[in-house]
C-alpha positions as CSV (number, residue, x, y, z in Angstrom):
1,X,0.0,0.0,0.0
2,X,1.4,3.4,-1.0
3,X,1.9,5.9,1.8
4,X,-0.1,9.2,1.6
5,X,1.0,12.7,2.7
6,X,-2.6,13.9,3.3
7,X,-1.6,15.0,6.8
8,X,0.8,17.7,5.7
9,X,-0.5,21.3,5.8
10,X,1.7,23.6,3.8
11,X,2.3,27.1,5.2
12,X,2.6,29.5,2.3
13,X,3.1,32.5,4.6
14,X,6.4,31.1,5.9
15,X,9.8,32.0,4.3
16,X,10.6,28.3,4.0
17,X,10.0,27.1,0.3
18,X,7.2,24.6,-0.1
19,X,9.4,21.8,-1.4
20,X,11.6,22.2,1.8
21,X,8.4,21.9,3.9
22,X,7.5,18.7,2.2
23,X,11.0,17.3,2.5
24,X,11.2,18.2,6.2
25,X,7.8,16.5,6.8
26,X,9.0,13.3,5.1
27,X,12.4,13.3,6.9
28,X,10.5,13.4,10.3
29,X,8.2,10.5,9.3
30,X,11.3,8.4,8.2
31,X,13.4,9.2,11.2
32,X,10.5,8.7,13.5
33,X,9.9,5.2,12.1
34,X,6.4,6.0,10.7
35,X,7.7,5.3,7.2
36,X,9.7,2.1,7.3
37,X,12.5,1.1,5.0
38,X,11.0,0.0,1.6
39,X,7.7,1.8,2.0
40,X,6.4,3.1,-1.3
41,X,5.1,6.7,-1.5
42,X,2.1,7.8,-3.4
43,X,2.8,9.2,-6.9
44,X,3.8,12.8,-7.2
45,X,0.6,13.7,-8.9
46,X,-1.5,12.2,-6.1
47,X,0.6,13.9,-3.4
48,X,0.3,17.2,-5.2
49,X,-3.5,16.8,-5.2
50,X,-3.6,15.8,-1.5
51,X,-1.6,18.7,-0.2
52,X,-2.6,21.4,-2.7
53,X,0.5,22.3,-4.6
54,X,2.0,21.8,-8.0
55,X,3.5,18.5,-9.1
56,X,6.9,20.1,-9.8
57,X,7.1,21.2,-6.1
58,X,6.5,17.6,-5.0
59,X,9.1,16.3,-7.4
60,X,11.7,18.9,-6.2
61,X,11.1,17.6,-2.6
62,X,11.4,13.9,-3.6
63,X,14.6,14.5,-5.6
64,X,16.1,16.4,-2.7
65,X,15.4,13.4,-0.4
66,X,16.9,11.0,-2.9
67,X,20.1,13.1,-3.0
68,X,20.2,13.0,0.8
69,X,19.7,9.2,0.9
70,X,16.3,9.1,2.5
71,X,14.5,7.9,-0.7
72,X,15.4,6.0,-3.9
73,X,13.6,6.0,-7.2
74,X,11.9,2.7,-8.3
75,X,11.4,2.1,-12.0
76,X,7.8,2.9,-13.0
77,X,6.8,2.8,-9.3
78,X,7.8,6.2,-8.0
79,X,9.8,6.5,-4.8
80,X,10.4,4.3,-1.8
81,X,12.1,4.8,1.6
82,X,15.7,3.8,1.5
83,X,16.8,4.6,5.1
84,X,16.4,2.4,8.2
85,X,15.5,4.7,11.2
86,X,18.3,4.9,13.8
87,X,17.9,3.3,17.2
88,X,19.4,5.4,20.0
89,X,20.8,3.8,23.2
90,X,19.3,0.5,24.1
91,X,15.7,1.1,23.1
92,X,14.1,-1.6,21.0
93,X,13.3,-0.9,17.3
94,X,9.6,-0.8,18.1
95,X,10.1,2.3,20.3
96,X,9.3,5.7,18.9
97,X,12.5,7.3,17.8
98,X,13.7,10.3,19.7
99,X,14.2,12.1,16.4
100,X,10.5,12.8,16.5
101,X,10.6,14.3,19.9
102,X,12.1,17.4,21.6
103,X,15.8,16.8,22.2
104,X,16.4,15.9,25.8
105,X,19.2,18.3,26.5
106,X,19.8,19.4,30.1
107,X,22.2,22.0,31.6
108,X,24.0,19.2,33.4
109,X,25.2,17.8,30.1
110,X,27.4,20.8,29.5
111,X,30.8,21.7,31.0
112,X,31.1,22.8,34.6
113,X,32.3,26.3,33.5
114,X,29.3,26.6,31.1
115,X,26.9,25.5,33.8
116,X,28.3,28.1,36.1
117,X,27.8,30.9,33.6
118,X,24.3,29.8,32.8
119,X,23.3,29.6,36.5
120,X,23.8,33.3,37.0
121,X,20.7,35.4,36.6
122,X,21.4,38.6,34.7
123,X,18.8,40.8,33.2
124,X,19.5,43.4,30.5
125,X,17.5,45.1,27.8
126,X,19.5,47.2,25.3
127,X,16.2,48.6,23.8
128,X,15.1,50.1,27.2
129,X,15.5,53.9,27.5
130,X,17.2,53.2,30.8
131,X,19.6,50.6,29.6
132,X,23.1,51.3,31.1
133,X,25.7,52.1,28.5
134,X,23.3,52.2,25.5
135,X,24.1,55.2,23.3
136,X,21.8,57.4,21.3
137,X,22.1,56.0,17.9
138,X,19.6,58.4,16.3
139,X,22.2,61.2,16.4
140,X,24.9,59.2,14.8
141,X,26.0,60.5,11.3
142,X,24.9,57.3,9.5
143,X,24.9,59.1,6.1
144,X,28.6,59.9,6.4
145,X,29.4,56.5,7.8
146,X,27.5,54.7,4.9
147,X,29.4,56.8,2.3
148,X,32.7,55.9,3.8
149,X,31.8,52.2,4.0
150,X,30.8,52.3,0.3
151,X,34.0,54.0,-0.7
152,X,36.0,51.4,1.2
153,X,34.3,48.6,-0.6
154,X,34.9,50.2,-4.0
155,X,38.7,50.0,-3.6
156,X,39.4,46.9,-1.5
157,X,43.1,46.0,-0.9
158,X,43.8,42.5,-2.1
159,X,46.5,41.8,0.5
160,X,44.2,42.8,3.4
161,X,41.3,40.8,2.0
162,X,43.3,37.6,1.6
163,X,45.7,37.9,4.6
164,X,44.0,39.6,7.5
165,X,46.2,40.9,10.3
166,X,45.5,39.4,13.7
167,X,46.8,42.5,15.4
168,X,44.5,44.7,13.3
169,X,44.7,46.7,10.1
170,X,47.8,49.0,10.4
171,X,45.8,52.0,9.1
172,X,43.2,51.5,11.9
173,X,45.9,51.1,14.6
174,X,47.5,54.4,13.5
175,X,44.1,56.1,13.7
176,X,43.2,54.6,17.1
177,X,46.6,55.8,18.5
178,X,45.8,59.4,17.3
179,X,42.2,59.1,18.6
180,X,43.3,58.1,22.1
181,X,45.8,60.9,22.2
182,X,43.1,63.5,21.2
183,X,40.2,62.2,23.2
184,X,41.7,60.5,26.2
185,X,45.2,62.0,26.4
186,X,46.7,58.5,26.2
187,X,50.0,58.6,24.3
188,X,50.7,55.2,22.6
189,X,52.2,53.9,19.4
190,X,50.3,51.9,16.8
191,X,52.5,48.8,17.4
192,X,51.2,48.7,21.0
193,X,47.5,48.4,19.8
194,X,45.6,45.3,19.0
195,X,42.1,45.5,17.4
196,X,39.5,43.2,18.9
197,X,35.8,42.6,18.5
198,X,34.8,44.7,21.6
199,X,35.4,44.7,25.3
200,X,33.8,41.3,25.9
201,X,36.1,39.8,23.3
202,X,39.2,41.5,24.7
203,X,38.4,40.3,28.2
204,X,37.8,36.7,27.1
205,X,41.0,36.5,25.1
206,X,43.1,38.2,27.8
207,X,41.7,35.9,30.5
208,X,42.5,32.9,28.5
209,X,46.0,34.2,27.7
210,X,46.9,35.3,31.3
211,X,45.2,32.8,33.6
212,X,45.9,29.2,34.5
213,X,43.1,27.3,36.2
214,X,42.9,28.3,39.9
215,X,44.8,31.6,39.5
216,X,43.3,34.4,41.7
217,X,41.7,37.4,40.0
218,X,40.8,40.7,41.8
219,X,37.4,42.0,40.7
220,X,35.7,45.1,41.9
221,X,32.7,44.5,44.1
222,X,30.2,45.5,42.7
223,X,31.6,45.3,39.3
224,X,31.3,44.5,35.6
225,X,29.7,41.2,35.1
226,X,31.4,40.4,31.8
227,X,34.8,40.5,33.5
228,X,33.8,37.8,36.0
229,X,32.2,35.7,33.2
230,X,35.5,35.9,31.2
231,X,37.6,34.9,34.2
232,X,35.3,32.1,35.2
233,X,35.4,30.7,31.7
234,X,39.2,30.7,31.9
235,X,39.2,28.9,35.2
236,X,40.2,31.8,37.4
237,X,39.4,32.0,41.1
238,X,37.3,35.1,41.5
239,X,38.2,37.4,44.5
240,X,35.7,40.1,45.0
241,X,37.3,43.3,46.4
242,X,35.1,46.0,48.0
243,X,35.2,49.6,46.8
244,X,34.7,52.9,48.6
245,X,34.6,56.6,47.7
246,X,38.3,56.2,46.5
247,X,37.7,53.1,44.4
248,X,39.2,49.7,44.8
249,X,40.5,49.1,48.3
250,X,43.9,47.8,47.3
251,X,45.0,47.0,50.8
252,X,42.0,44.7,51.3
253,X,42.7,43.0,47.9
254,X,46.3,42.3,49.1
255,X,44.9,40.8,52.3
256,X,42.5,38.5,50.4
257,X,44.8,37.3,47.6
258,X,48.3,38.8,47.7
259,X,49.5,36.4,45.0
260,X,46.7,37.1,42.5
261,X,47.6,36.8,38.9
262,X,45.3,39.5,37.5
263,X,43.3,42.6,38.6
264,X,40.5,44.0,36.5
265,X,39.6,47.6,37.3
266,X,37.6,50.6,36.0
267,X,39.7,53.3,37.6
268,X,38.4,56.3,35.6
269,X,34.7,55.6,36.3
270,X,34.1,52.6,38.5
271,X,31.4,50.4,37.2
272,X,28.7,50.7,38.2
273,X,29.1,53.2,41.1
274,X,31.0,55.9,39.3
275,X,33.8,56.9,41.6
276,X,37.4,57.4,40.4
277,X,40.4,55.4,41.8
278,X,42.5,57.8,43.8
279,X,46.1,58.6,42.8
280,X,47.4,57.0,46.0
281,X,45.6,53.7,45.2
282,X,46.6,53.8,41.6
283,X,50.3,53.9,42.6
284,X,49.6,51.2,45.2
285,X,48.0,49.0,42.6
286,X,50.9,49.5,40.1
287,X,53.5,48.7,42.8
288,X,51.7,45.5,43.7
289,X,51.6,44.4,40.0
290,X,55.3,45.1,39.6
291,X,56.3,43.3,42.8
292,X,54.1,40.3,42.1
293,X,54.7,40.2,38.4
294,X,50.9,40.4,38.0
295,X,48.7,42.0,35.3
296,X,46.2,44.8,35.5
297,X,43.4,45.2,32.9
298,X,42.1,48.7,32.8
299,X,38.6,49.0,31.4
300,X,38.2,52.6,30.4
301,X,34.6,52.4,29.3
302,X,32.6,55.7,28.6
303,X,35.5,58.0,29.4
304,X,35.0,59.8,26.1
305,X,31.7,61.1,27.5
306,X,32.9,62.3,30.9
307,X,33.1,66.1,31.1
308,X,36.7,67.4,30.5
309,X,36.8,68.8,34.1
310,X,36.0,65.3,35.5
311,X,38.5,63.4,33.4
312,X,41.8,62.3,34.9
313,X,44.7,60.5,33.4
314,X,44.3,56.8,32.7
315,X,46.1,54.2,34.8
316,X,47.9,53.1,31.7
317,X,49.6,56.5,31.4
318,X,51.2,56.0,34.9
319,X,52.5,52.5,34.1
320,X,56.2,52.4,33.6
321,X,56.7,48.6,33.8
322,X,54.3,47.4,31.2
323,X,51.9,45.6,33.6
324,X,48.7,47.5,32.5
325,X,46.6,46.4,29.6
326,X,44.2,49.2,28.5
327,X,40.9,48.1,27.0
328,X,38.4,50.2,25.1
329,X,35.6,50.0,22.5
330,X,33.8,51.9,19.8
331,X,30.5,50.3,20.6
332,X,29.4,53.0,23.1
333,X,30.5,56.0,21.0
334,X,29.2,54.7,17.7
335,X,26.7,51.8,17.9
336,X,26.9,48.4,19.7
337,X,26.6,46.1,16.7
338,X,29.8,47.5,15.2
339,X,31.8,45.1,17.5
340,X,35.2,46.8,17.2
341,X,37.3,47.4,20.2
342,X,41.0,47.6,21.0
343,X,43.6,47.0,23.7
344,X,46.8,48.9,24.4
345,X,49.8,47.0,25.9
346,X,53.6,47.1,25.6
347,X,54.8,46.0,22.2
348,X,56.1,42.6,23.2
349,X,52.8,41.7,24.9
350,X,50.8,43.0,21.9
351,X,52.8,40.9,19.5
352,X,52.4,37.7,21.6
353,X,48.7,38.4,22.1
354,X,48.2,38.7,18.3
355,X,50.1,35.5,17.6
356,X,47.9,33.6,20.1
357,X,44.8,35.2,18.8
358,X,45.6,34.0,15.3
359,X,45.2,30.4,16.5
360,X,41.7,30.8,17.9
361,X,40.0,34.0,16.7
362,X,42.2,35.5,13.9
363,X,40.7,39.0,13.3
364,X,37.8,41.5,13.3
365,X,36.1,42.3,10.0
366,X,38.8,43.8,7.8
367,X,36.3,45.8,5.8
368,X,34.9,47.5,8.9
369,X,38.3,48.2,10.2
370,X,39.3,50.0,7.1
371,X,36.0,52.0,7.1
372,X,36.5,52.9,10.7
373,X,40.1,54.0,10.0
374,X,38.8,56.4,7.3
375,X,36.0,57.6,9.5
376,X,38.4,58.4,12.3
377,X,40.8,60.2,9.8
378,X,37.9,62.3,8.6
379,X,37.4,63.8,12.1
380,X,33.7,62.9,12.0
381,X,33.9,60.7,15.1
382,X,35.6,63.2,17.3
383,X,33.1,65.8,16.3
384,X,30.3,63.3,17.1
385,X,31.8,62.6,20.5
386,X,32.1,66.3,21.4
387,X,28.5,66.9,20.3
388,X,27.1,64.0,22.2
389,X,28.9,65.1,25.4
390,X,26.5,68.0,25.5
391,X,23.5,65.9,24.6
392,X,24.2,63.3,27.3
393,X,24.8,66.0,29.9
394,X,21.4,67.5,29.2
395,X,19.7,64.1,29.4
396,X,21.6,63.2,32.5
397,X,20.4,66.4,34.2
398,X,16.8,65.8,33.1
399,X,16.6,62.2,34.3
400,X,18.3,62.9,37.6
401,X,16.0,65.8,38.2
402,X,12.9,63.6,37.7
403,X,14.3,60.9,39.9
404,X,15.0,63.4,42.7
405,X,11.7,65.1,42.2
406,X,9.4,62.1,42.0
407,X,11.3,59.5,44.0
408,X,13.0,61.6,46.7
409,X,11.6,59.4,49.5
410,X,12.7,56.2,47.9
411,X,16.1,56.8,46.2
412,X,19.4,58.6,46.9
413,X,21.4,59.8,43.8
414,X,25.0,60.9,44.4
415,X,26.7,63.3,42.0
416,X,28.2,61.6,39.0
417,X,30.8,62.5,36.4
418,X,28.2,61.7,33.7
419,X,29.2,59.0,31.2
420,X,26.1,57.0,30.2
421,X,24.6,55.9,33.5
422,X,24.2,56.7,37.2
423,X,23.2,54.7,40.3
424,X,20.1,55.4,42.3
425,X,20.5,53.8,45.7
426,X,17.4,52.6,47.7
427,X,16.8,54.3,50.9
428,X,16.8,52.1,54.0
429,X,13.0,52.3,54.2
430,X,12.5,51.1,50.6
431,X,15.2,48.4,50.9
432,X,13.4,47.1,53.9
433,X,10.2,46.7,51.9
434,X,11.4,45.4,48.5
435,X,14.6,44.1,46.9
436,X,15.9,45.9,43.8
437,X,15.5,42.6,41.9
438,X,11.8,42.5,42.7
439,X,11.4,46.2,42.1
440,X,13.1,45.9,38.6
441,X,10.7,43.0,37.9
442,X,7.7,45.3,38.7
443,X,8.9,48.1,36.5
444,X,9.6,45.7,33.7
445,X,6.0,44.4,34.0
446,X,4.9,48.0,33.6
447,X,6.8,48.4,30.4
448,X,10.0,50.1,31.7
449,X,13.1,48.1,32.2
450,X,15.7,49.3,34.7
451,X,18.6,47.2,35.9
452,X,19.0,46.1,39.5
453,X,22.3,47.0,41.2
454,X,22.4,43.6,42.9
455,X,23.2,41.9,39.6
456,X,26.7,43.5,39.7
457,X,27.6,41.8,43.0
458,X,29.5,38.5,43.2
459,X,28.6,38.1,46.9
460,X,25.5,39.3,48.9
461,X,24.8,42.9,47.8
462,X,25.9,45.6,50.2
463,X,23.3,48.0,48.9
464,X,20.2,47.9,46.8
465,X,19.5,50.2,43.9
466,X,19.0,50.8,40.2
467,X,21.6,51.3,37.5
468,X,20.0,54.0,35.3
469,X,21.1,54.6,31.8
470,X,20.0,57.8,30.1
471,X,21.7,57.8,26.7
472,X,18.5,56.9,24.9
473,X,16.1,58.9,27.1
474,X,14.6,61.9,25.2
475,X,14.5,64.9,27.5
476,X,10.8,65.4,27.0
477,X,10.0,61.8,27.9
478,X,12.0,61.7,31.2
479,X,9.1,62.8,33.4
480,X,6.7,60.1,32.0
481,X,9.2,57.3,32.2
482,X,10.4,58.1,35.7
483,X,6.7,58.5,36.7
484,X,6.1,54.8,35.7
485,X,8.9,53.7,38.0
486,X,7.5,56.0,40.8
487,X,4.1,54.5,40.4
488,X,5.4,50.9,40.7
489,X,7.3,51.7,43.9
490,X,4.3,53.6,45.3
491,X,1.9,50.7,44.7
492,X,4.2,48.4,46.6
């Protein structure tokens, strides 16, 4: 008896071609054991009539399955099943095949490192107006950027297209060196720069390069979650170190893990609290790294948008022994999906890093590197950064004003050096009634995502609060958006 396909319902609104839908349906029947080896299918004309499509569509599907080995043609008899359904494990052939069911994958089937990363709850929503670190992309000069991208493609360089440089395109490294000197006051040479795919990529590669399993790593508490993810994945032993108004408490870090291999810090604008690492502690940190032959990763996120009066020299600029690796990105000053970042280290380190990277990651898009180099050389990015400093300062003031006006009884907001976010701490009375995780859940249900400060702690959080981004908040919308948060907290 020939097998019918009358049970198939084609979905013409889907992007998947009709013949692929037919082929997939037959694959599942065969792998599930519902069409056994040797079963004859109905003729293509009959199948086409049953499921309501043209005969050519059916023939395309059947020929595809023949090529894949599921079916074989039979002279003057159409097609028959040519595949014996697989039997997994010790189940008897009569048992329904797991290929027709949802895969039984569990978290405990993955590596211990991966299970650890997956176990951590971390909520973020880049589309939220209050998303920390999210820039205002509507003000970016996309017309000029698109023109430069097109021009770059018109005259591609054969050598760079065929032999990408793991350390980054030389032209971009030259431009980044000039950019850091102009915007950040960091004097460095192109040969000390390596182009990466953003901060997360830099941290991941550096952690794998510098850490052996069990090596201790100093991390600010609270701190940047991607730093602890990268170090955990590399097998590092995470050592949370508290911060105060002067930044990382270096003396406490030395007490907890004097022989640590690595310290990851945000000295210019501690994430997420916003204080700067004092000069005394900077020198203390550098001396520790020199004495212990340890490394320091300096994440200088958002420094381009701090007001000039609040911007101090980078830790890297004080480093005389080559122990500091400076990490930055263009994601915050352009747009996140660009995925181009950089690190600055002594030349020997940069060369070795690039050699190691070539074995596991190779390079960031050469085409976009060339376009970005031309964009930097045009001066357009520096003009955009300077323009956005004023925009972000205005938005910061508007959002802080509304928080202080509408939530004065619930939240304390210290003065910040701007950037792209600030922290609103819960008052004792609010913290006694609700956690920041629960409060964030309530605001999210009301349509406004705001990140809980607790997510940035490796240990029990010392304080409750919100991390409030303002880069995407239109000034005229600040009152309404903050009002939604105020209403959620008031209802509780």
